[in-house]
PDB file of N, CA, C and O in Angstrom:
ATOM      1  N   MET A   1      92.594  67.644  87.490  1.00  0.00           N
ATOM      2  CA  MET A   1      92.759  68.536  88.552  1.00  0.00           C
ATOM      3  C   MET A   1      92.730  69.767  87.570  1.00  0.00           C
ATOM      4  O   MET A   1      92.217  70.755  88.097  1.00  0.00           O
ATOM      5  N   ARG A   2      93.030  69.899  86.648  1.00  0.00           N
ATOM      6  CA  ARG A   2      93.308  71.580  86.106  1.00  0.00           C
ATOM      7  C   ARG A   2      91.720  72.005  86.214  1.00  0.00           C
ATOM      8  O   ARG A   2      91.376  73.024  86.813  1.00  0.00           O
ATOM      9  N   ASP A   3      90.796  71.121  85.574  1.00  0.00           N
ATOM     10  CA  ASP A   3      89.224  71.585  85.633  1.00  0.00           C
ATOM     11  C   ASP A   3      88.671  72.401  87.044  1.00  0.00           C
ATOM     12  O   ASP A   3      88.090  73.469  87.237  1.00  0.00           O
ATOM     13  N   ALA A   4      89.370  70.884  88.241  1.00  0.00           N
ATOM     14  CA  ALA A   4      88.781  71.021  89.209  1.00  0.00           C
ATOM     15  C   ALA A   4      89.344  72.600  89.929  1.00  0.00           C
ATOM     16  O   ALA A   4      88.606  73.272  90.649  1.00  0.00           O
ATOM     17  N   LEU A   5      90.541  72.940  89.629  1.00  0.00           N
ATOM     18  CA  LEU A   5      91.228  74.169  90.108  1.00  0.00           C
ATOM     19  C   LEU A   5      90.653  75.334  89.949  1.00  0.00           C
ATOM     20  O   LEU A   5      90.248  76.112  90.813  1.00  0.00           O
ATOM     21  N   ASN A   6      90.618  75.498  87.850  1.00  0.00           N
ATOM     22  CA  ASN A   6      89.898  76.207  87.096  1.00  0.00           C
ATOM     23  C   ASN A   6      88.317  76.370  88.222  1.00  0.00           C
ATOM     24  O   ASN A   6      88.189  77.193  89.128  1.00  0.00           O
ATOM     25  N   ARG A   7      87.331  75.362  87.810  1.00  0.00           N
ATOM     26  CA  ARG A   7      86.184  75.586  88.061  1.00  0.00           C
ATOM     27  C   ARG A   7      86.045  76.584  89.560  1.00  0.00           C
ATOM     28  O   ARG A   7      85.186  77.454  89.707  1.00  0.00           O
ATOM     29  N   SER A   8      87.352  76.128  90.832  1.00  0.00           N
ATOM     30  CA  SER A   8      87.132  76.296  92.039  1.00  0.00           C
ATOM     31  C   SER A   8      87.745  77.706  92.452  1.00  0.00           C
ATOM     32  O   SER A   8      87.470  78.415  93.420  1.00  0.00           O
ATOM     33  N   GLY A   9      88.685  77.899  91.397  1.00  0.00           N
ATOM     34  CA  GLY A   9      89.398  79.236  91.588  1.00  0.00           C
ATOM     35  C   GLY A   9      90.277  79.194  92.700  1.00  0.00           C
ATOM     36  O   GLY A   9      90.807  80.215  93.139  1.00  0.00           O
ATOM     37  N   GLU A  10      90.477  77.939  93.230  1.00  0.00           N
ATOM     38  CA  GLU A  10      91.409  77.647  94.389  1.00  0.00           C
ATOM     39  C   GLU A  10      93.087  77.512  93.962  1.00  0.00           C
ATOM     40  O   GLU A  10      93.406  77.443  92.775  1.00  0.00           O
ATOM     41  N   VAL A  11      93.708  77.495  94.629  1.00  0.00           N
ATOM     42  CA  VAL A  11      95.097  77.210  94.175  1.00  0.00           C
ATOM     43  C   VAL A  11      95.705  75.729  95.054  1.00  0.00           C
ATOM     44  O   VAL A  11      95.664  75.838  96.279  1.00  0.00           O
ATOM     45  N   ALA A  12      96.137  74.671  94.614  1.00  0.00           N
ATOM     46  CA  ALA A  12      96.443  73.281  95.050  1.00  0.00           C
ATOM     47  C   ALA A  12      97.629  73.551  95.752  1.00  0.00           C
ATOM     48  O   ALA A  12      98.297  74.519  95.388  1.00  0.00           O
ATOM     49  N   VAL A  13      98.073  72.737  96.866  1.00  0.00           N
ATOM     50  CA  VAL A  13      99.512  72.817  97.372  1.00  0.00           C
ATOM     51  C   VAL A  13     100.043  71.361  97.360  1.00  0.00           C
ATOM     52  O   VAL A  13      99.359  70.357  97.154  1.00  0.00           O
ATOM     53  N   GLY A  14     101.068  71.397  97.555  1.00  0.00           N
ATOM     54  CA  GLY A  14     101.657  70.044  97.781  1.00  0.00           C
ATOM     55  C   GLY A  14     103.649  70.067  97.244  1.00  0.00           C
ATOM     56  O   GLY A  14     104.424  70.935  96.844  1.00  0.00           O
ATOM     57  N   LYS A  15     103.726  68.807  97.504  1.00  0.00           N
ATOM     58  CA  LYS A  15     105.384  68.295  97.420  1.00  0.00           C
ATOM     59  C   LYS A  15     105.969  67.694  96.152  1.00  0.00           C
ATOM     60  O   LYS A  15     105.613  66.663  95.582  1.00  0.00           O
ATOM     61  N   VAL A  16     107.081  68.668  95.775  1.00  0.00           N
ATOM     62  CA  VAL A  16     107.652  68.334  94.829  1.00  0.00           C
ATOM     63  C   VAL A  16     108.841  68.046  94.773  1.00  0.00           C
ATOM     64  O   VAL A  16     109.639  68.975  94.898  1.00  0.00           O
ATOM     65  N   ALA A  17     109.363  66.652  94.565  1.00  0.00           N
ATOM     66  CA  ALA A  17     110.736  66.151  94.458  1.00  0.00           C
ATOM     67  C   ALA A  17     111.587  66.758  93.756  1.00  0.00           C
ATOM     68  O   ALA A  17     111.419  66.206  92.668  1.00  0.00           O
ATOM     69  N   LEU A  18     112.511  67.626  93.588  1.00  0.00           N
ATOM     70  CA  LEU A  18     113.667  68.487  92.998  1.00  0.00           C
ATOM     71  C   LEU A  18     115.291  68.212  93.644  1.00  0.00           C
ATOM     72  O   LEU A  18     115.559  68.233  94.846  1.00  0.00           O
ATOM     73  N   ARG A  19     116.036  68.017  92.795  1.00  0.00           N
ATOM     74  CA  ARG A  19     117.623  67.781  92.760  1.00  0.00           C
ATOM     75  C   ARG A  19     117.488  66.521  94.129  1.00  0.00           C
ATOM     76  O   ARG A  19     118.619  66.421  94.606  1.00  0.00           O
ATOM     77  N   GLY A  20     116.749  65.809  94.689  1.00  0.00           N
ATOM     78  CA  GLY A  20     116.673  64.635  95.497  1.00  0.00           C
ATOM     79  C   GLY A  20     116.386  65.491  96.846  1.00  0.00           C
ATOM     80  O   GLY A  20     116.791  65.070  97.930  1.00  0.00           O
ATOM     81  N   ARG A  21     115.592  66.842  96.721  1.00  0.00           N
ATOM     82  CA  ARG A  21     114.889  67.137  97.965  1.00  0.00           C
ATOM     83  C   ARG A  21     113.510  67.517  97.739  1.00  0.00           C
ATOM     84  O   ARG A  21     113.025  68.058  96.746  1.00  0.00           O
ATOM     85  N   GLU A  22     112.964  67.155  98.799  1.00  0.00           N
ATOM     86  CA  GLU A  22     111.366  67.683  98.476  1.00  0.00           C
ATOM     87  C   GLU A  22     111.125  69.423  98.945  1.00  0.00           C
ATOM     88  O   GLU A  22     111.599  70.001  99.923  1.00  0.00           O
ATOM     89  N   THR A  23     110.417  69.851  98.095  1.00  0.00           N
ATOM     90  CA  THR A  23     110.229  71.072  97.951  1.00  0.00           C
ATOM     91  C   THR A  23     108.732  71.640  98.090  1.00  0.00           C
ATOM     92  O   THR A  23     108.130  71.244  97.092  1.00  0.00           O
ATOM     93  N   LEU A  24     107.928  72.352  98.852  1.00  0.00           N
ATOM     94  CA  LEU A  24     106.431  73.050  99.137  1.00  0.00           C
ATOM     95  C   LEU A  24     106.200  73.284  97.506  1.00  0.00           C
ATOM     96  O   LEU A  24     107.215  73.613  96.892  1.00  0.00           O
ATOM     97  N   ALA A  25     104.955  73.147  96.729  1.00  0.00           N
ATOM     98  CA  ALA A  25     104.735  73.903  95.595  1.00  0.00           C
ATOM     99  C   ALA A  25     103.165  74.553  95.653  1.00  0.00           C
ATOM    100  O   ALA A  25     102.241  74.030  96.277  1.00  0.00           O
ATOM    101  N   ALA A  26     103.119  75.135  95.288  1.00  0.00           N
ATOM    102  CA  ALA A  26     101.693  75.923  94.454  1.00  0.00           C
ATOM    103  C   ALA A  26     101.474  75.517  93.331  1.00  0.00           C
ATOM    104  O   ALA A  26     102.228  75.696  92.374  1.00  0.00           O
ATOM    105  N   ILE A  27     100.270  74.839  93.304  1.00  0.00           N
ATOM    106  CA  ILE A  27      99.730  74.202  91.728  1.00  0.00           C
ATOM    107  C   ILE A  27      98.426  75.225  91.648  1.00  0.00           C
ATOM    108  O   ILE A  27      97.544  75.320  92.501  1.00  0.00           O
ATOM    109  N   ARG A  28      98.528  75.959  90.414  1.00  0.00           N
ATOM    110  CA  ARG A  28      97.240  76.529  90.142  1.00  0.00           C
ATOM    111  C   ARG A  28      97.496  77.087  88.543  1.00  0.00           C
ATOM    112  O   ARG A  28      98.621  76.920  88.074  1.00  0.00           O
ATOM    113  N   ILE A  29      96.713  77.582  87.922  1.00  0.00           N
ATOM    114  CA  ILE A  29      96.033  77.365  86.587  1.00  0.00           C
ATOM    115  C   ILE A  29      96.458  78.680  86.144  1.00  0.00           C
ATOM    116  O   ILE A  29      96.189  79.652  86.851  1.00  0.00           O
ATOM    117  N   HIS A  30      97.059  78.813  85.111  1.00  0.00           N
ATOM    118  CA  HIS A  30      97.392  79.909  84.266  1.00  0.00           C
ATOM    119  C   HIS A  30      97.596  80.009  82.854  1.00  0.00           C
ATOM    120  O   HIS A  30      98.623  79.540  82.364  1.00  0.00           O
ATOM    121  N   GLU A  31      96.651  80.621  82.080  1.00  0.00           N
ATOM    122  CA  GLU A  31      96.640  80.436  80.891  1.00  0.00           C
ATOM    123  C   GLU A  31      95.930  79.182  80.310  1.00  0.00           C
ATOM    124  O   GLU A  31      96.270  79.032  79.136  1.00  0.00           O
ATOM    125  N   GLY A  32      95.212  78.397  80.660  1.00  0.00           N
ATOM    126  CA  GLY A  32      94.586  77.249  80.732  1.00  0.00           C
ATOM    127  C   GLY A  32      95.266  76.061  81.230  1.00  0.00           C
ATOM    128  O   GLY A  32      94.742  74.947  81.232  1.00  0.00           O
ATOM    129  N   ALA A  33      96.761  76.380  81.767  1.00  0.00           N
ATOM    130  CA  ALA A  33      97.634  75.290  81.830  1.00  0.00           C
ATOM    131  C   ALA A  33      98.027  75.577  83.186  1.00  0.00           C
ATOM    132  O   ALA A  33      98.177  76.720  83.618  1.00  0.00           O
ATOM    133  N   LEU A  34      98.273  73.986  84.186  1.00  0.00           N
ATOM    134  CA  LEU A  34      98.428  73.847  85.712  1.00  0.00           C
ATOM    135  C   LEU A  34     100.121  74.232  85.587  1.00  0.00           C
ATOM    136  O   LEU A  34     100.873  73.648  84.806  1.00  0.00           O
ATOM    137  N   THR A  35     100.549  75.332  86.519  1.00  0.00           N
ATOM    138  CA  THR A  35     101.856  75.810  86.657  1.00  0.00           C
ATOM    139  C   THR A  35     101.907  75.559  87.907  1.00  0.00           C
ATOM    140  O   THR A  35     100.919  75.628  88.638  1.00  0.00           O
ATOM    141  N   VAL A  36     103.289  75.177  88.367  1.00  0.00           N
ATOM    142  CA  VAL A  36     104.049  74.707  89.779  1.00  0.00           C
ATOM    143  C   VAL A  36     104.895  75.813  90.026  1.00  0.00           C
ATOM    144  O   VAL A  36     105.913  76.123  89.407  1.00  0.00           O
ATOM    145  N   HIS A  37     104.212  76.549  91.289  1.00  0.00           N
ATOM    146  CA  HIS A  37     105.217  77.636  91.794  1.00  0.00           C
ATOM    147  C   HIS A  37     106.268  76.865  93.213  1.00  0.00           C
ATOM    148  O   HIS A  37     105.727  76.482  94.251  1.00  0.00           O
ATOM    149  N   THR A  38     107.003  76.814  93.099  1.00  0.00           N
ATOM    150  CA  THR A  38     107.925  76.218  94.609  1.00  0.00           C
ATOM    151  C   THR A  38     107.812  77.290  95.494  1.00  0.00           C
ATOM    152  O   THR A  38     107.660  78.490  95.265  1.00  0.00           O
ATOM    153  N   MET A  39     107.902  76.721  96.462  1.00  0.00           N
ATOM    154  CA  MET A  39     107.780  77.663  98.097  1.00  0.00           C
ATOM    155  C   MET A  39     108.863  77.541  98.830  1.00  0.00           C
ATOM    156  O   MET A  39     109.678  76.832  98.239  1.00  0.00           O
ATOM    157  N   LEU A  40     109.224  77.891  99.794  1.00  0.00           N
ATOM    158  CA  LEU A  40     109.924  77.705 101.108  1.00  0.00           C
ATOM    159  C   LEU A  40     109.155  77.203 102.429  1.00  0.00           C
ATOM    160  O   LEU A  40     108.037  77.527 102.830  1.00  0.00           O
ATOM    161  N   TRP A  41     109.896  76.502 102.864  1.00  0.00           N
ATOM    162  CA  TRP A  41     109.526  75.679 103.850  1.00  0.00           C
ATOM    163  C   TRP A  41     109.372  77.182 105.530  1.00  0.00           C
ATOM    164  O   TRP A  41     110.263  78.030 105.553  1.00  0.00           O
ATOM    165  N   PRO A  42     108.576  77.229 106.329  1.00  0.00           N
ATOM    166  CA  PRO A  42     108.835  77.576 107.085  1.00  0.00           C
ATOM    167  C   PRO A  42     109.845  77.853 107.548  1.00  0.00           C
ATOM    168  O   PRO A  42     110.051  79.062 107.644  1.00  0.00           O
ATOM    169  N   ASP A  43     110.918  76.924 108.040  1.00  0.00           N
ATOM    170  CA  ASP A  43     112.345  76.988 108.138  1.00  0.00           C
ATOM    171  C   ASP A  43     113.064  77.565 107.413  1.00  0.00           C
ATOM    172  O   ASP A  43     114.195  77.714 107.875  1.00  0.00           O
ATOM    173  N   GLU A  44     112.899  77.959 106.467  1.00  0.00           N
ATOM    174  CA  GLU A  44     113.789  78.243 105.641  1.00  0.00           C
ATOM    175  C   GLU A  44     113.431  79.835 105.269  1.00  0.00           C
ATOM    176  O   GLU A  44     114.037  80.447 104.390  1.00  0.00           O
ATOM    177  N   ILE A  45     112.505  80.331 105.959  1.00  0.00           N
ATOM    178  CA  ILE A  45     112.507  81.824 105.663  1.00  0.00           C
ATOM    179  C   ILE A  45     113.035  82.648 106.536  1.00  0.00           C
ATOM    180  O   ILE A  45     112.664  82.548 107.705  1.00  0.00           O
ATOM    181  N   ARG A  46     113.828  83.455 106.240  1.00  0.00           N
ATOM    182  CA  ARG A  46     114.493  84.270 107.559  1.00  0.00           C
ATOM    183  C   ARG A  46     113.780  85.792 107.961  1.00  0.00           C
ATOM    184  O   ARG A  46     113.165  86.439 107.113  1.00  0.00           O
ATOM    185  N   PRO A  47     113.875  86.046 108.727  1.00  0.00           N
ATOM    186  CA  PRO A  47     113.388  87.142 109.332  1.00  0.00           C
ATOM    187  C   PRO A  47     113.869  88.769 108.319  1.00  0.00           C
ATOM    188  O   PRO A  47     114.687  88.864 107.404  1.00  0.00           O
ATOM    189  N   HIS A  48     113.265  89.512 108.749  1.00  0.00           N
ATOM    190  CA  HIS A  48     113.566  90.551 107.665  1.00  0.00           C
ATOM    191  C   HIS A  48     114.102  91.634 108.251  1.00  0.00           C
ATOM    192  O   HIS A  48     114.041  92.771 107.783  1.00  0.00           O
ATOM    193  N   GLU A  49     114.640  91.319 109.286  1.00  0.00           N
ATOM    194  CA  GLU A  49     114.871  92.310 110.531  1.00  0.00           C
ATOM    195  C   GLU A  49     116.610  92.140 109.792  1.00  0.00           C
ATOM    196  O   GLU A  49     117.206  91.070 109.667  1.00  0.00           O
ATOM    197  N   GLY A  50     117.086  93.388 109.427  1.00  0.00           N
ATOM    198  CA  GLY A  50     118.638  93.645 109.144  1.00  0.00           C
ATOM    199  C   GLY A  50     118.670  93.411 107.359  1.00  0.00           C
ATOM    200  O   GLY A  50     119.658  93.865 106.783  1.00  0.00           O
ATOM    201  N   MET A  51     117.791  92.837 106.673  1.00  0.00           N
ATOM    202  CA  MET A  51     117.835  92.588 105.294  1.00  0.00           C
ATOM    203  C   MET A  51     118.428  93.956 104.705  1.00  0.00           C
ATOM    204  O   MET A  51     119.394  94.034 103.947  1.00  0.00           O
ATOM    205  N   ALA A  52     117.499  95.241 105.306  1.00  0.00           N
ATOM    206  CA  ALA A  52     117.898  96.375 104.478  1.00  0.00           C
ATOM    207  C   ALA A  52     118.604  97.145 105.811  1.00  0.00           C
ATOM    208  O   ALA A  52     117.961  97.044 106.856  1.00  0.00           O
ATOM    209  N   PRO A  53     119.621  97.755 105.851  1.00  0.00           N
ATOM    210  CA  PRO A  53     119.706  98.695 106.603  1.00  0.00           C
ATOM    211  C   PRO A  53     119.035  99.994 106.724  1.00  0.00           C
ATOM    212  O   PRO A  53     118.849 100.644 105.696  1.00  0.00           O
ATOM    213  N   ASP A  54     118.574 100.537 108.084  1.00  0.00           N
ATOM    214  CA  ASP A  54     117.994 101.919 108.426  1.00  0.00           C
ATOM    215  C   ASP A  54     118.124 102.995 107.630  1.00  0.00           C
ATOM    216  O   ASP A  54     117.157 103.543 107.100  1.00  0.00           O
ATOM    217  N   ARG A  55     119.293 103.357 107.496  1.00  0.00           N
ATOM    218  CA  ARG A  55     119.713 104.226 106.454  1.00  0.00           C
ATOM    219  C   ARG A  55     119.333 104.289 104.831  1.00  0.00           C
ATOM    220  O   ARG A  55     119.083 105.304 104.180  1.00  0.00           O
ATOM    221  N   ASP A  56     119.362 102.924 104.375  1.00  0.00           N
ATOM    222  CA  ASP A  56     118.958 102.557 103.550  1.00  0.00           C
ATOM    223  C   ASP A  56     117.692 102.782 102.974  1.00  0.00           C
ATOM    224  O   ASP A  56     117.500 103.028 101.783  1.00  0.00           O
ATOM    225  N   VAL A  57     116.785 102.687 103.903  1.00  0.00           N
ATOM    226  CA  VAL A  57     115.685 102.350 103.822  1.00  0.00           C
ATOM    227  C   VAL A  57     115.418 104.041 104.049  1.00  0.00           C
ATOM    228  O   VAL A  57     114.820 104.356 103.020  1.00  0.00           O
ATOM    229  N   ASP A  58     115.572 105.312 104.916  1.00  0.00           N
ATOM    230  CA  ASP A  58     115.710 106.672 105.250  1.00  0.00           C
ATOM    231  C   ASP A  58     115.755 107.257 103.484  1.00  0.00           C
ATOM    232  O   ASP A  58     114.872 107.871 102.884  1.00  0.00           O
ATOM    233  N   LEU A  59     117.202 106.774 102.944  1.00  0.00           N
ATOM    234  CA  LEU A  59     117.730 107.224 101.532  1.00  0.00           C
ATOM    235  C   LEU A  59     116.277 107.109 100.858  1.00  0.00           C
ATOM    236  O   LEU A  59     115.716 108.106 100.405  1.00  0.00           O
ATOM    237  N   MET A  60     115.767 105.966 100.825  1.00  0.00           N
ATOM    238  CA  MET A  60     114.428 105.466  99.850  1.00  0.00           C
ATOM    239  C   MET A  60     113.770 106.604  99.956  1.00  0.00           C
ATOM    240  O   MET A  60     113.740 107.488  99.100  1.00  0.00           O
ATOM    241  N   ALA A  61     113.275 106.608 100.919  1.00  0.00           N
ATOM    242  CA  ALA A  61     111.945 107.514 101.536  1.00  0.00           C
ATOM    243  C   ALA A  61     112.335 108.751 100.845  1.00  0.00           C
ATOM    244  O   ALA A  61     111.576 109.260 100.020  1.00  0.00           O
ATOM    245  N   ALA A  62     113.747 109.383 101.203  1.00  0.00           N
ATOM    246  CA  ALA A  62     113.824 110.605 100.745  1.00  0.00           C
ATOM    247  C   ALA A  62     113.895 110.871  99.433  1.00  0.00           C
ATOM    248  O   ALA A  62     113.687 111.983  98.947  1.00  0.00           O
ATOM    249  N   LEU A  63     114.185 109.876  98.821  1.00  0.00           N
ATOM    250  CA  LEU A  63     114.155 109.653  96.978  1.00  0.00           C
ATOM    251  C   LEU A  63     112.717 109.713  96.684  1.00  0.00           C
ATOM    252  O   LEU A  63     112.143 110.444  95.877  1.00  0.00           O
ATOM    253  N   GLU A  64     112.299 108.946  97.362  1.00  0.00           N
ATOM    254  CA  GLU A  64     110.297 109.123  96.793  1.00  0.00           C
ATOM    255  C   GLU A  64     109.967 110.201  96.939  1.00  0.00           C
ATOM    256  O   GLU A  64     109.546 110.859  95.988  1.00  0.00           O
ATOM    257  N   GLN A  65     110.065 110.707  98.197  1.00  0.00           N
ATOM    258  CA  GLN A  65     109.264 111.986  98.432  1.00  0.00           C
ATOM    259  C   GLN A  65     110.224 113.173  97.725  1.00  0.00           C
ATOM    260  O   GLN A  65     109.567 114.213  97.781  1.00  0.00           O
ATOM    261  N   SER A  66     111.022 113.329  97.329  1.00  0.00           N
ATOM    262  CA  SER A  66     111.662 114.217  96.345  1.00  0.00           C
ATOM    263  C   SER A  66     110.789 114.265  94.941  1.00  0.00           C
ATOM    264  O   SER A  66     110.167 115.191  94.422  1.00  0.00           O
ATOM    265  N   VAL A  67     111.029 112.676  94.471  1.00  0.00           N
ATOM    266  CA  VAL A  67     110.187 112.826  93.046  1.00  0.00           C
ATOM    267  C   VAL A  67     109.128 113.157  93.149  1.00  0.00           C
ATOM    268  O   VAL A  67     108.629 113.899  92.303  1.00  0.00           O
ATOM    269  N   ARG A  68     108.411 112.698  94.263  1.00  0.00           N
ATOM    270  CA  ARG A  68     106.983 112.968  94.038  1.00  0.00           C
ATOM    271  C   ARG A  68     106.860 114.648  94.621  1.00  0.00           C
ATOM    272  O   ARG A  68     105.705 114.960  94.907  1.00  0.00           O
ATOM    273  N   LYS A  69     107.671 115.494  94.776  1.00  0.00           N
ATOM    274  CA  LYS A  69     107.577 116.839  94.440  1.00  0.00           C
ATOM    275  C   LYS A  69     107.995 117.526  93.107  1.00  0.00           C
ATOM    276  O   LYS A  69     107.608 118.588  92.619  1.00  0.00           O
ATOM    277  N   THR A  70     108.714 116.796  92.750  1.00  0.00           N
ATOM    278  CA  THR A  70     109.164 116.947  91.346  1.00  0.00           C
ATOM    279  C   THR A  70     108.136 116.761  90.256  1.00  0.00           C
ATOM    280  O   THR A  70     108.148 117.388  89.197  1.00  0.00           O
ATOM    281  N   GLN A  71     107.369 115.973  90.553  1.00  0.00           N
ATOM    282  CA  GLN A  71     106.171 115.253  89.573  1.00  0.00           C
ATOM    283  C   GLN A  71     104.782 116.427  90.022  1.00  0.00           C
ATOM    284  O   GLN A  71     103.834 116.629  89.263  1.00  0.00           O
ATOM    285  N   GLU A  72     104.916 117.003  91.207  1.00  0.00           N
ATOM    286  CA  GLU A  72     103.931 117.220  91.663  1.00  0.00           C
ATOM    287  C   GLU A  72     104.212 118.899  90.913  1.00  0.00           C
ATOM    288  O   GLU A  72     103.288 119.587  90.479  1.00  0.00           O
ATOM    289  N   GLY A  73     105.780 119.345  90.897  1.00  0.00           N
ATOM    290  CA  GLY A  73     105.480 120.407  89.976  1.00  0.00           C
ATOM    291  C   GLY A  73     105.396 120.651  88.979  1.00  0.00           C
ATOM    292  O   GLY A  73     105.167 121.782  88.549  1.00  0.00           O
ATOM    293  N   HIS A  74     105.602 119.373  88.150  1.00  0.00           N
ATOM    294  CA  HIS A  74     104.992 119.724  87.141  1.00  0.00           C
ATOM    295  C   HIS A  74     103.738 118.949  86.368  1.00  0.00           C
ATOM    296  O   HIS A  74     103.770 118.429  85.253  1.00  0.00           O
ATOM    297  N   GLY A  75     102.872 119.013  87.091  1.00  0.00           N
ATOM    298  CA  GLY A  75     101.564 118.895  86.544  1.00  0.00           C
ATOM    299  C   GLY A  75     100.978 117.231  86.839  1.00  0.00           C
ATOM    300  O   GLY A  75     100.099 116.619  86.233  1.00  0.00           O
ATOM    301  N   GLY A  76     101.964 116.723  88.184  1.00  0.00           N
ATOM    302  CA  GLY A  76     101.626 115.370  88.384  1.00  0.00           C
ATOM    303  C   GLY A  76     102.461 114.598  87.339  1.00  0.00           C
ATOM    304  O   GLY A  76     102.809 113.509  87.797  1.00  0.00           O
ATOM    305  N   GLN A  77     102.866 114.805  86.158  1.00  0.00           N
ATOM    306  CA  GLN A  77     103.467 114.401  85.185  1.00  0.00           C
ATOM    307  C   GLN A  77     104.980 114.589  85.165  1.00  0.00           C
ATOM    308  O   GLN A  77     105.414 115.728  85.341  1.00  0.00           O
ATOM    309  N   PRO A  78     106.134 113.203  84.893  1.00  0.00           N
ATOM    310  CA  PRO A  78     107.289 112.830  84.797  1.00  0.00           C
ATOM    311  C   PRO A  78     107.493 113.952  84.088  1.00  0.00           C
ATOM    312  O   PRO A  78     106.570 114.289  83.346  1.00  0.00           O
ATOM    313  N   LYS A  79     108.855 114.891  84.133  1.00  0.00           N
ATOM    314  CA  LYS A  79     109.595 115.737  83.617  1.00  0.00           C
ATOM    315  C   LYS A  79     110.067 115.228  81.735  1.00  0.00           C
ATOM    316  O   LYS A  79     109.865 114.061  81.399  1.00  0.00           O
ATOM    317  N   ALA A  80     110.379 115.755  81.201  1.00  0.00           N
ATOM    318  CA  ALA A  80     110.523 115.375  79.937  1.00  0.00           C
ATOM    319  C   ALA A  80     111.823 115.366  79.774  1.00  0.00           C
ATOM    320  O   ALA A  80     112.525 116.340  80.044  1.00  0.00           O
ATOM    321  N   THR A  81     112.362 114.022  79.219  1.00  0.00           N
ATOM    322  CA  THR A  81     113.971 113.995  79.625  1.00  0.00           C
ATOM    323  C   THR A  81     114.860 114.186  77.999  1.00  0.00           C
ATOM    324  O   THR A  81     116.059 114.016  77.780  1.00  0.00           O
ATOM    325  N   GLY A  82     113.676 114.625  76.966  1.00  0.00           N
ATOM    326  CA  GLY A  82     114.398 114.873  75.283  1.00  0.00           C
ATOM    327  C   GLY A  82     114.797 113.665  74.949  1.00  0.00           C
ATOM    328  O   GLY A  82     115.536 113.609  73.965  1.00  0.00           O
ATOM    329  N   GLY A  83     114.472 112.493  75.583  1.00  0.00           N
ATOM    330  CA  GLY A  83     114.736 111.554  74.443  1.00  0.00           C
ATOM    331  C   GLY A  83     113.455 110.894  73.519  1.00  0.00           C
ATOM    332  O   GLY A  83     112.286 111.234  73.699  1.00  0.00           O
ATOM    333  N   LYS A  84     113.800 110.085  72.698  1.00  0.00           N
ATOM    334  CA  LYS A  84     112.392 109.638  71.857  1.00  0.00           C
ATOM    335  C   LYS A  84     110.953 109.520  72.363  1.00  0.00           C
ATOM    336  O   LYS A  84     110.733 108.964  73.439  1.00  0.00           O
ATOM    337  N   LYS A  85     110.308 109.854  71.873  1.00  0.00           N
ATOM    338  CA  LYS A  85     108.824 109.298  72.181  1.00  0.00           C
ATOM    339  C   LYS A  85     108.462 108.246  71.529  1.00  0.00           C
ATOM    340  O   LYS A  85     109.036 107.709  70.582  1.00  0.00           O
ATOM    341  N   SER A  86     107.439 107.939  72.080  1.00  0.00           N
ATOM    342  CA  SER A  86     106.736 105.966  71.713  1.00  0.00           C
ATOM    343  C   SER A  86     106.593 106.623  70.423  1.00  0.00           C
ATOM    344  O   SER A  86     107.281 106.143  69.523  1.00  0.00           O
ATOM    345  N   THR A  87     105.774 107.718  70.105  1.00  0.00           N
ATOM    346  CA  THR A  87     105.116 107.821  68.550  1.00  0.00           C
ATOM    347  C   THR A  87     106.170 107.849  67.947  1.00  0.00           C
ATOM    348  O   THR A  87     105.937 107.216  66.917  1.00  0.00           O
ATOM    349  N   ASP A  88     107.779 108.371  67.913  1.00  0.00           N
ATOM    350  CA  ASP A  88     108.543 108.701  67.086  1.00  0.00           C
ATOM    351  C   ASP A  88     108.910 106.999  66.338  1.00  0.00           C
ATOM    352  O   ASP A  88     108.795 105.936  66.949  1.00  0.00           O
ATOM    353  N   LYS A  89     109.347 107.155  64.936  1.00  0.00           N
ATOM    354  CA  LYS A  89     109.285 106.208  63.998  1.00  0.00           C
ATOM    355  C   LYS A  89     111.034 105.759  64.058  1.00  0.00           C
ATOM    356  O   LYS A  89     111.974 106.549  64.150  1.00  0.00           O
ATOM    357  N   LYS A  90     111.085 104.665  63.997  1.00  0.00           N
ATOM    358  CA  LYS A  90     112.407 103.822  64.097  1.00  0.00           C
ATOM    359  C   LYS A  90     113.136 104.198  62.770  1.00  0.00           C
ATOM    360  O   LYS A  90     112.444 104.230  61.752  1.00  0.00           O
ATOM    361  N   PRO A  91     114.227 104.435  62.696  1.00  0.00           N
ATOM    362  CA  PRO A  91     115.067 104.228  61.381  1.00  0.00           C
ATOM    363  C   PRO A  91     114.823 102.859  60.458  1.00  0.00           C
ATOM    364  O   PRO A  91     115.474 102.686  59.427  1.00  0.00           O
TER     365      PRO A  91
END
């Protein structure tokens, strides 16, 4: 199965029993090994409406815009915070 998935570049879908319950799973190749990713059944997926109140979304949009304007004022680079630089050697 690993070789077939590796050659085709596709992902296999199957069912896995975990804790006495069948779960939908995607099986794919990662760094030469088979990996299993559990997924939700369609009836387990909740609608996204109401997950984040509109005021939170508006606040995040305003924050993103503020950060973007600040970066543009500094030539597109984040403002230095005065902390250690990545080139600083550790004691």
